[in-house]
N, C-alpha and C positions, 0 to 999 in steps of 0.2 A: 538495497532499498530498505527503508525503515518506516514502520507505522507505529504510532504510540497511542495507548489508551490513557488519556489524562482525566477520565471521568471516575466516578466512585462506584461503578458497577462493571461487571464483565461486558465485553463487546465482541461481536464477530467482526474481524478485520480482513479485508481482501486487498492485496497488493497486485496491481495490474500494470503490465507493460506490453509493448508490441512483441516482446520476446518470451512471454509467459505470464502466468499469474499463480498466486498462492493464497489460500484461505487459512486463517487462524481462527478457530472457534473458541469462544469464551475467553478471550485474552483478558487476563486479570487487570484490575485498576493499577495505574502507574507502571505498567509493564510495556515492553517494546516487542514488536515482531520484526524480524530481519529476514531478508531473502536476497540472494544475488541471482541474476538471470544471465546465462551465457548467450552471447549473440553468435558465437562461432564465426565472427567476421572481423576483418582488420579495420573496418570503419563502420560507424553508425551515424545515420542521419539524425538531425534534430527531431525531437518528438515530445511526447507527453507521457508521463507515468501518473497513475491514479492510486490513491489510498481511499478506500470506501469502508465505512463502518456502520454497523446496525446494532441497535441496543434498545432495551425496554427501559423507560424512565417513568415512574409513577403510573405504570399500567399502559403507557402510550408508546408505540414504536417510534424510534428516532433514527433517521438515516442521514449520514453526513458523507460528503464526497469532496476530496481535494485533488485537483488536477494540477500537476507541477510540470512545467516545461524543462527540458534539458537540451544542452547544446550538442551539435554534431562533434564527433571526434574521429580522428584518423590515426591509427597506431601502426600503419603499414609503412 
């Protein structure tokens, strides 16, 4: 999973899945955050992964959230 900071200031980014989550504090502008999450299963049901980001812009807090659907997969 990947989250990107396309803004001009650092941002706190959280990658969230049903299989775990990871927080990246003060992710620099134009940088990416990567994390893989092990399911320990031979198949995964369809679901949603979330990238959430929090940042201060001009003294105001800004929160953005992106929910992305993924298809089921069977590797068994």
